[in-house]
N, C-alpha and C positions, 0 to 999 in steps of 0.2 A: 735413344737422351746423350752420349753421348759423359753418359758422366764416367768416375770412373778414381778409380784409388790407389794408394801407392798399391795398394794389400792387393786389388787386384787385378797389373798389372804387372806387381811378381810373380803371385801364382802365373799368374796366365803363361810370362816366361817362363817358368819353372817347366810349363807341358809344353813347350817347344812354341804357341802359341805367338805369332807377331804381334801386335797390337796395329791400328789401322783406324784414322778419326778423318775427317773430311777436313777442308776446307771453303766450299762451296755447299750450302745449302739453305733450301727457302723451307717457309713452315707449309710445305706441301701435304704436310700427313694429312691433315685437313680434306678428305675428297672433292670443296667444292673452292678449294683455292688459291682467284687469282683463272687465269685466262691462260690460251698456248700461250701466244705473243706474249703478256703479262711476264708468267714463266719461263719463257724464253732468253726473255730481254735483263731476269733482272740476272742469272747468270751467265750471262752472257757478260755481260754490265761487272759482277769475277772474277772469274777466266782469269786466270795470270799459272801463270809455267806452271808442272809441277799440281799442278789442282784435284784434286778429286771431287769425286762432284757427286755431292748424297738427293740424290730423287726418287718417293718412294710412291711406287710404286699403285698405290688407292687414287692415284689424284687422275680422272682422265686426264687436265689440261697437259701434262707431264708427257701423256704418250701418242693425242695428241698433234704437242709439239718438238719432240725425239728425235723426228726425223729432220727437220729445217731447222732444229741447233746442231746439231752434227753438222749433212755441210755446214755453216754457216763457220765451227770451229777446223770445222776442214780449208774453208773461204781462210782463214784468214793463219794460214799456215799450223795450227796446231793437227797434233797427232791423238789420236787416241794410245796406248797402251798398258797393258799392266802393271800390279804392283806390285812385284815384281820385279821388273825393267824403271821403276823407277822410283 
């Protein structure tokens, strides 16, 4: 749920972890939320440079639209990078 506290951020930092949160998310933790086209359009509307997109695997619409999403992102000039690179 993206919940955190100053305590948990400090503890994970001390353990050598880096906390990363998303900047684009859908209400897609429900398996039946949205259609492939709706979910793709929502991501595209919210997409920005440096975006970290959270997609839940339990949502079939996400799986169905992922190829089209990646293609459209690339057509618009976006690149996919690891977290270490951004």
